[in-house]
N, CA, C and O atoms as a GROMACS GRO file, in nm:
protein
  260
    1UNK      N    1  -1.908   6.669   6.222
    1UNK     CA    2  -1.842   6.618   6.339
    1UNK      C    3  -1.690   6.618   6.320
    1UNK      O    4  -1.615   6.632   6.417
    2UNK      N    5  -1.645   6.604   6.195
    2UNK     CA    6  -1.501   6.601   6.168
    2UNK      C    7  -1.437   6.736   6.199
    2UNK      O    8  -1.320   6.741   6.237
    3UNK      N    9  -1.512   6.844   6.185
    3UNK     CA   10  -1.458   6.977   6.214
    3UNK      C   11  -1.428   6.990   6.363
    3UNK      O   12  -1.324   7.045   6.401
    4UNK      N   13  -1.516   6.941   6.445
    4UNK     CA   14  -1.497   6.951   6.590
    4UNK      C   15  -1.378   6.865   6.633
    4UNK      O   16  -1.299   6.907   6.718
    5UNK      N   17  -1.364   6.746   6.574
    5UNK     CA   18  -1.250   6.662   6.605
    5UNK      C   19  -1.119   6.726   6.558
    5UNK      O   20  -1.015   6.706   6.622
    6UNK      N   21  -1.123   6.801   6.450
    6UNK     CA   22  -1.003   6.861   6.392
    6UNK      C   23  -0.951   6.978   6.474
    6UNK      O   24  -0.835   7.016   6.457
    7UNK      N   25  -1.031   7.036   6.561
    7UNK     CA   26  -0.986   7.150   6.640
    7UNK      C   27  -0.874   7.112   6.738
    7UNK      O   28  -0.783   7.192   6.760
    8UNK      N   29  -0.880   6.994   6.796
    8UNK     CA   30  -0.779   6.953   6.894
    8UNK      C   31  -0.642   6.935   6.828
    8UNK      O   32  -0.545   6.995   6.877
    9UNK      N   33  -0.628   6.857   6.721
    9UNK     CA   34  -0.495   6.847   6.659
    9UNK      C   35  -0.447   6.979   6.599
    9UNK      O   36  -0.328   7.008   6.599
   10UNK      N   37  -0.540   7.058   6.548
   10UNK     CA   38  -0.504   7.190   6.495
   10UNK      C   39  -0.448   7.280   6.603
   10UNK      O   40  -0.350   7.351   6.581
   11UNK      N   41  -0.511   7.277   6.721
   11UNK     CA   42  -0.463   7.357   6.834
   11UNK      C   43  -0.327   7.309   6.881
   11UNK      O   44  -0.236   7.390   6.903
   12UNK      N   45  -0.311   7.178   6.897
   12UNK     CA   46  -0.185   7.123   6.948
   12UNK      C   47  -0.069   7.150   6.852
   12UNK      O   48   0.039   7.188   6.896
   13UNK      N   49  -0.090   7.129   6.724
   13UNK     CA   50   0.015   7.154   6.626
   13UNK      C   51   0.054   7.301   6.625
   13UNK      O   52   0.173   7.334   6.621
   14UNK      N   53  -0.045   7.390   6.628
   14UNK     CA   54  -0.017   7.533   6.629
   14UNK      C   55   0.059   7.573   6.754
   14UNK      O   56   0.154   7.651   6.747
   15UNK      N   57   0.017   7.522   6.867
   15UNK     CA   58   0.081   7.558   6.994
   15UNK      C   59   0.226   7.513   6.997
   15UNK      O   60   0.314   7.590   7.038
   16UNK      N   61   0.253   7.391   6.956
   16UNK     CA   62   0.390   7.338   6.961
   16UNK      C   63   0.480   7.409   6.861
   16UNK      O   64   0.590   7.452   6.897
   17UNK      N   65   0.436   7.423   6.737
   17UNK     CA   66   0.518   7.487   6.634
   17UNK      C   67   0.541   7.634   6.669
   17UNK      O   68   0.653   7.683   6.654
   18UNK      N   69   0.439   7.704   6.714
   18UNK     CA   70   0.454   7.845   6.750
   18UNK      C   71   0.546   7.861   6.870
   18UNK      O   72   0.624   7.956   6.875
   19UNK      N   73   0.538   7.770   6.965
   19UNK     CA   74   0.624   7.776   7.082
   19UNK      C   75   0.770   7.756   7.043
   19UNK      O   76   0.857   7.829   7.090
   20UNK      N   77   0.797   7.659   6.958
   20UNK     CA   78   0.935   7.631   6.917
   20UNK      C   79   0.991   7.747   6.835
   20UNK      O   80   1.102   7.792   6.862
   21UNK      N   81   0.917   7.795   6.737
   21UNK     CA   82   0.967   7.902   6.651
   21UNK      C   83   0.968   8.036   6.725
   21UNK      O   84   1.064   8.112   6.715
   22UNK      N   85   0.862   8.065   6.799
   22UNK     CA   86   0.852   8.194   6.868
   22UNK      C   87   0.950   8.209   6.981
   22UNK      O   88   0.996   8.320   7.006
   23UNK      N   89   0.983   8.103   7.050
   23UNK     CA   90   1.077   8.113   7.162
   23UNK      C   91   1.219   8.142   7.115
   23UNK      O   92   1.302   8.187   7.194
   24UNK      N   93   1.247   8.118   6.988
   24UNK     CA   94   1.378   8.149   6.932
   24UNK      C   95   1.387   8.294   6.887
   24UNK      O   96   1.492   8.338   6.840
   25UNK      N   97   1.277   8.370   6.900
   25UNK     CA   98   1.277   8.511   6.863
   25UNK      C   99   1.233   8.539   6.722
   25UNK      O  100   1.234   8.654   6.678
   26UNK      N  101   1.194   8.437   6.648
   26UNK     CA  102   1.151   8.454   6.510
   26UNK      C  103   1.001   8.483   6.503
   26UNK      O  104   0.925   8.439   6.589
   27UNK      N  105   0.959   8.557   6.400
   27UNK     CA  106   0.818   8.583   6.379
   27UNK      C  107   0.755   8.480   6.286
   27UNK      O  108   0.633   8.477   6.270
   28UNK      N  109   0.836   8.395   6.226
   28UNK     CA  110   0.784   8.286   6.144
   28UNK      C  111   0.747   8.325   6.003
   28UNK      O  112   0.684   8.245   5.934
   29UNK      N  113   0.783   8.443   5.958
   29UNK     CA  114   0.752   8.485   5.821
   29UNK      C  115   0.603   8.491   5.796
   29UNK      O  116   0.533   8.571   5.859
   30UNK      N  117   0.553   8.408   5.706
   30UNK     CA  118   0.411   8.409   5.672
   30UNK      C  119   0.323   8.353   5.784
   30UNK      O  120   0.201   8.370   5.781
   31UNK      N  121   0.384   8.286   5.882
   31UNK     CA  122   0.306   8.231   5.992
   31UNK      C  123   0.258   8.340   6.088
   31UNK      O  124   0.160   8.320   6.159
   32UNK      N  125   0.326   8.454   6.091
   32UNK     CA  126   0.290   8.569   6.174
   32UNK      C  127   0.269   8.525   6.320
   32UNK      O  128   0.160   8.541   6.375
   33UNK      N  129   0.372   8.470   6.379
   33UNK     CA  130   0.365   8.423   6.517
   33UNK      C  131   0.369   8.543   6.610
   33UNK      O  132   0.460   8.626   6.602
   34UNK      N  133   0.272   8.552   6.698
   34UNK     CA  134   0.264   8.664   6.791
   34UNK      C  135   0.292   8.615   6.933
   34UNK      O  136   0.258   8.502   6.969
   35UNK      N  137   0.352   8.702   7.010
   35UNK     CA  138   0.382   8.672   7.150
   35UNK      C  139   0.285   8.753   7.234
   35UNK      O  140   0.291   8.876   7.235
   36UNK      N  141   0.196   8.684   7.304
   36UNK     CA  142   0.094   8.753   7.384
   36UNK      C  143   0.099   8.704   7.528
   36UNK      O  144   0.156   8.599   7.559
   37UNK      N  145   0.037   8.782   7.614
   37UNK     CA  146   0.022   8.745   7.754
   37UNK      C  147  -0.126   8.726   7.781
   37UNK      O  148  -0.208   8.811   7.747
   38UNK      N  149  -0.160   8.616   7.842
   38UNK     CA  150  -0.299   8.588   7.876
   38UNK      C  151  -0.306   8.547   8.022
   38UNK      O  152  -0.258   8.439   8.059
   39UNK      N  153  -0.364   8.631   8.103
   39UNK     CA  154  -0.379   8.607   8.247
   39UNK      C  155  -0.247   8.567   8.312
   39UNK      O  156  -0.242   8.472   8.391
   40UNK      N  157  -0.141   8.640   8.279
   40UNK     CA  158  -0.011   8.617   8.339
   40UNK      C  159   0.072   8.508   8.275
   40UNK      O  160   0.182   8.480   8.322
   41UNK      N  161   0.023   8.445   8.170
   41UNK     CA  162   0.096   8.338   8.102
   41UNK      C  163   0.139   8.386   7.964
   41UNK      O  164   0.063   8.455   7.895
   42UNK      N  165   0.261   8.350   7.926
   42UNK     CA  166   0.309   8.383   7.792
   42UNK      C  167   0.254   8.280   7.692
   42UNK      O  168   0.246   8.161   7.723
   43UNK      N  169   0.218   8.328   7.574
   43UNK     CA  170   0.162   8.240   7.473
   43UNK      C  171   0.210   8.284   7.335
   43UNK      O  172   0.202   8.403   7.302
   44UNK      N  173   0.258   8.191   7.256
   44UNK     CA  174   0.291   8.217   7.117
   44UNK      C  175   0.179   8.157   7.033
   44UNK      O  176   0.137   8.044   7.057
   45UNK      N  177   0.130   8.233   6.935
   45UNK     CA  178   0.016   8.186   6.857
   45UNK      C  179   0.025   8.235   6.714
   45UNK      O  180   0.080   8.342   6.687
   46UNK      N  181  -0.030   8.157   6.622
   46UNK     CA  182  -0.033   8.190   6.481
   46UNK      C  183  -0.169   8.150   6.424
   46UNK      O  184  -0.199   8.031   6.413
   47UNK      N  185  -0.250   8.249   6.387
   47UNK     CA  186  -0.381   8.218   6.329
   47UNK      C  187  -0.371   8.152   6.192
   47UNK      O  188  -0.446   8.058   6.166
   48UNK      N  189  -0.281   8.196   6.102
   48UNK     CA  190  -0.271   8.125   5.974
   48UNK      C  191  -0.231   7.978   5.991
   48UNK      O  192  -0.283   7.891   5.921
   49UNK      N  193  -0.141   7.951   6.084
   49UNK     CA  194  -0.101   7.812   6.109
   49UNK      C  195  -0.217   7.732   6.169
   49UNK      O  196  -0.236   7.616   6.133
   50UNK      N  197  -0.293   7.793   6.259
   50UNK     CA  198  -0.407   7.725   6.319
   50UNK      C  199  -0.511   7.689   6.214
   50UNK      O  200  -0.563   7.577   6.212
   51UNK      N  201  -0.542   7.783   6.126
   51UNK     CA  202  -0.641   7.756   6.021
   51UNK      C  203  -0.593   7.648   5.924
   51UNK      O  204  -0.670   7.562   5.883
   52UNK      N  205  -0.465   7.653   5.888
   52UNK     CA  206  -0.410   7.551   5.798
   52UNK      C  207  -0.405   7.414   5.862
   52UNK      O  208  -0.439   7.314   5.798
   53UNK      N  209  -0.363   7.408   5.988
   53UNK     CA  210  -0.355   7.279   6.057
   53UNK      C  211  -0.493   7.220   6.081
   53UNK      O  212  -0.512   7.099   6.068
   54UNK      N  213  -0.589   7.305   6.116
   54UNK     CA  214  -0.726   7.258   6.138
   54UNK      C  215  -0.788   7.210   6.006
   54UNK      O  216  -0.858   7.110   6.004
   55UNK      N  217  -0.761   7.282   5.898
   55UNK     CA  218  -0.810   7.240   5.767
   55UNK      C  219  -0.751   7.106   5.724
   55UNK      O  220  -0.822   7.022   5.669
   56UNK      N  221  -0.623   7.088   5.748
   56UNK     CA  222  -0.558   6.960   5.715
   56UNK      C  223  -0.615   6.846   5.800
   56UNK      O  224  -0.642   6.738   5.747
   57UNK      N  225  -0.632   6.870   5.929
   57UNK     CA  226  -0.689   6.767   6.017
   57UNK      C  227  -0.833   6.737   5.978
   57UNK      O  228  -0.877   6.622   5.985
   58UNK      N  229  -0.908   6.839   5.938
   58UNK     CA  230  -1.046   6.820   5.896
   58UNK      C  231  -1.052   6.732   5.772
   58UNK      O  232  -1.136   6.642   5.762
   59UNK      N  233  -0.962   6.758   5.676
   59UNK     CA  234  -0.959   6.678   5.554
   59UNK      C  235  -0.925   6.531   5.587
   59UNK      O  236  -0.986   6.439   5.532
   60UNK      N  237  -0.830   6.510   5.676
   60UNK     CA  238  -0.791   6.374   5.711
   60UNK      C  239  -0.905   6.302   5.783
   60UNK      O  240  -0.935   6.187   5.752
   61UNK      N  241  -0.969   6.370   5.879
   61UNK     CA  242  -1.081   6.307   5.951
   61UNK      C  243  -1.201   6.283   5.859
   61UNK      O  244  -1.273   6.185   5.878
   62UNK      N  245  -1.223   6.370   5.761
   62UNK     CA  246  -1.333   6.349   5.666
   62UNK      C  247  -1.307   6.227   5.579
   62UNK      O  248  -1.400   6.153   5.546
   63UNK      N  249  -1.183   6.205   5.542
   63UNK     CA  250  -1.152   6.088   5.459
   63UNK      C  251  -1.163   5.958   5.537
   63UNK      O  252  -1.190   5.852   5.479
   64UNK      N  253  -1.143   5.964   5.667
   64UNK     CA  254  -1.150   5.844   5.751
   64UNK      C  255  -1.294   5.802   5.785
   64UNK      O  256  -1.318   5.688   5.824
   65UNK      N  257  -1.388   5.893   5.769
   65UNK     CA  258  -1.528   5.858   5.804
   65UNK      C  259  -1.594   5.782   5.694
   65UNK      O  260  -1.711   5.745   5.707
   0.00000   0.00000   0.00000
């Protein structure tokens, strides 16, 4: 259950950090921030950051249970 709870903070952290770094024109180095279009909307996203943030949130939620 902690994994499912961890998806929301992982998504939010990735979205905010990618938006801030990607909107400045940076690729984020190891974060590999990509600029994509989805159904007419611009989106900055980083899979390594999402996996790291979700893993961190999962660890925190697991310790709280």
